[in-house]
C-alpha positions in Angstrom: 24.9 21.6 -25.5 21.2 21.2 -26.3 20.3 20.1 -22.9 21.5 22.8 -21.3 19.3 25.1 -23.8 16.5 22.9 -23.0 17.1 23.0 -19.2 17.3 27.1 -19.5 13.9 27.0 -21.3 12.3 24.9 -18.8 13.4 27.3 -15.5 12.8 30.6 -17.5 9.0 29.4 -18.7 8.4 27.1 -15.9 4.9 28.5 -15.0 3.9 27.6 -19.0 4.6 24.2 -18.7 3.5 23.7 -15.4 0.0 25.6 -16.6 0.2 23.2 -19.4 0.8 20.2 -17.4 -2.5 21.1 -15.2 -4.2 21.5 -18.1 -3.7 18.0 -19.0 -5.1 16.8 -15.7 -8.0 19.2 -15.3 -9.1 20.8 -19.0 -9.0 23.9 -17.3 -6.4 26.9 -17.8 -5.4 29.3 -14.6 -6.4 32.2 -16.9 -9.5 30.8 -18.3 -12.8 32.5 -17.2 -15.9 30.7 -16.1 -19.7 31.9 -15.8 -21.4 31.1 -12.4 -24.8 32.1 -10.9 -24.5 33.5 -7.6 -27.6 35.0 -5.4 -26.9 38.3 -3.8 -29.1 40.8 -2.1 -30.5 43.5 -3.8 -28.7 46.1 -1.8 -25.5 44.7 -2.8 -26.3 44.5 -6.4 -27.1 48.3 -6.6 -23.9 49.2 -4.7 -21.8 47.1 -7.6 -24.0 48.7 -10.3 -22.9 52.4 -8.7 -19.3 51.4 -8.3 -19.7 50.4 -11.9 -21.4 53.7 -13.1 -18.5 55.7 -11.1 -15.4 53.8 -12.3 -16.4 52.1 -15.7 -15.3 49.2 -14.7 -17.5 45.9 -15.3 -19.0 44.1 -12.0 -17.1 40.9 -12.8 -13.7 43.1 -12.8 -15.0 44.9 -9.4 -15.7 41.5 -7.9 -12.3 40.2 -9.0 -10.3 43.2 -7.3 -11.9 42.9 -4.1 -11.7 39.1 -4.0 -7.7 39.1 -4.8 -7.2 41.8 -2.2 
């Protein structure tokens, strides 16, 4: 009876267990954020700032949305 409950929980929340297993290996969670340094042309930075002003979103949000597309 309990093994059925355990299997149901594992199947229902498999992504959580896979994320924790991956964390044990890499020490990184998929929803974790990291800061990186990148070099962009001034024109691109100005465009990002204009989009930021118009939408009210942060530059990192704008970049994430564009990358995910």
